[in-house]
Phi, psi and omega in degrees: 000127180302145184291332182274006180253130182287136179288129178249353181212151177269358180278125183289160176289158175287152178297149181290123180264154177284117181296149179264163178301132180093357181281158175280128188264153173287167177296141180299134179226166174295126184307131175083004182281334180215158171295132182102346177287153179290123186288145176292160180297126181290310178070186184293339186272351185282153179260181178291154170289145176300154184242129178242120182258134178255114185230167179158176177293163176297145171066032174256359177104023182296313182294324177296319178292321177301313179298322179294316181290322183280346181070027181209183178237053182284326182274141179285128179253121183205141181289351180285123179301140176089010180296318180277092182266334178251171178267132173256149181217152183209141176278128183242140174239126180211127180052045178068005178253138179245140176207166177254125179263131182242124174267136185237169172288166185287141175273125177208160185280343182283107178241025182287328179268153182297318184293321177295322179296318180294320178298317179300315185293316182288328176292318177298322177296320179297319178296319181297327183270345188284153172271325178224141181242132172254110181261116186258133177236157180270114183294336183272334180276335183083196183271132174246160180306324179299326181297319179299318180295318181294321179299319178295320178298315181293325177297317181291338181290336181075009181272158173288121185239132172256125181263109186257130176256108186274165177067032173257101189264349184209156180302324180293329175293319180298317180296330183275321190261332186293320185307327180300324187283349176289349175295343178289346179082024179260152185278327187224133177243146182241102176286127181221164172228106180296329183286320185251354176084009181293132175078000185288319181298313179296322179298313181295327175302314181289320179299315180299323180289335182271350182295142178292154177294161178303138181296126181273137179284165174290165182297335184281353182240127174220150184294334185287319186247009180236133178260119177278120183239114180257131177265112188231144178168184178293163178297147171067030175260356174102026181296310181294322179297322178296317180295318178301318180295320180291325180280338182079015180204165180275082180267339181248152174286122183243131179209152177274005175273119181302139176091017180297317181279114183264342186222169175279128183243129182257139174223124179272126181237128175253126183218119180053048178064014177244142184252138179229133173259103181273124184243112176269135184235162175290153180292141179262111180266163170294142188305322183294343182253009179266106183243319188289140188299316182290325183294327178301317181284335178298325178299315179298318180297320180297320179291326176295331179299327180296342179287342187233015176251162174265315182241136174251116177268108181275108185268127181238138176283114183296332181284320180280334181086175182281140180238171178299325180294327177299318179293326178292321177297318177298320178298323177304315181293319181292323178300329181266009176070030181265147171290143185230141172237138177260117180255119176268094182278163182064034180297334181298337182285343180234016186294340180258005180246091184295324181294318179292324177299312181296320180295319180295315181297322178292320178297318180295318181299318179291321185289326184249033181299332180288350177225055184297342180282344182291122181296147175247123185232137182261126183220169173216116178293333183285314184260345183086005181301129175081350184286336178295333180263359185289313182294318173302324178291319177299317179300318181295315180294318180296323179295317177294322184296327183258007187290145177237151185227152177281154180296325180297316179297316182296318181291329176294318178295319179297318180298316179295322180294318181293322178294322180287326184206089181293152177292151182288159176295147177235113183057040178075008183246140179285130178269124180252133173256107190283305178197168184225149175212157178268129182251351180195160170237173179059063000273166176304128183230124183245151173233129181250126179269133186215163178278350182207082181301325181287346181275358179275111179288151182302321181296325179287323175300317178295323176300316180294320178301314181295321180293314179294319180298318180292316184289330184265357181071039180250050187283351185236015180223159176290149176229125182251134178234127176247158177238133182227144181290131178278121181261000000 
């Protein structure tokens, strides 16, 4: 929310979503000046987004508050304790600050059952990793013994903690119910109502002010001359082994036990006067197969890595073939506007089986049809097959990913495209495409001004994307085109 604009509602804005091709774009603004502005390229030098963990006893309204803050209904809301067994997360933008909000299972002292123990462990992990903690209590139930124990745990964590008293719908309720909670020995209490949105705006103002600044890179790493390359994929497909082979030494812990890598690990590599930030990540499993407490958080860390890389190398086990989860991992990268390469690792295991090779390549082509521009490269971490051509391919994709174009060149291409195939009439009205300009790179992002943005059919938008990609030599990276009404 702009600072010069008076708040009229306590309901927070929805998190900024990545616009899709053909969407109507907002007016161009200076990157980062307002919530909703197109963010500048993070690049290899950017740090993780701050993390805010939402914790509390079961059934105090954590999921309701999460939905209120996220502007959606992603978390399941149910009066049964323990419904939120996994962590849900959402990117939030407030007062020009971005952070990731994590909803957790309930904190309670009963760890006799296996499910309660797992909920406790993953919630404790979330608190340990968080920059800010929101501890939610039920204003109508008052203080319970479990609350005292949790307060002591949070004090020992050394984290900035906001103590929220939920289900406070009116000032008279706050005056009646809040004094009891000062027995916890905390200096400040925040009365809120997850159901009605009371107190949410003021809370987010303070949370945004308490967030740590963006992590600054070392002097040896800069977004301009360093390409951030993240190795992402399912567990045990050889991500760490590939990095070790590229580095020529055992810099990563390598094991055939899935899930060895618990965190994102960065290694700076200089090769032929070019710098690469190689990022090894934990394996991303299908949600139904994520059981171990640390592994649950590893998924979140891997997805956060996509916020600061330029290229996402989607590693696939050539022997196992492409799976639905591989396509979802690729989708994660595309949603964040990252350039993607598909690496078929362990190619040496099928190098003598031509039928299996052909079948695998066809399966990959069908599975990633929505990102047909993403190069597919065959490698082997064990033998080094294909790795000699990997860096030239990364250089080529990175160059396209960061490319900038003059307005004159773009408008000439637009004019030729419209002459070859004019847009269809919309409600009996002729749709005019007036001019185009580039508003961002990494990936290249264009905005086309028109008299009727809603009149652009998706198929015509796709036609323009293909024409611009061909004319500009962007055959291996995503290209985003928005349409805006010309005033």
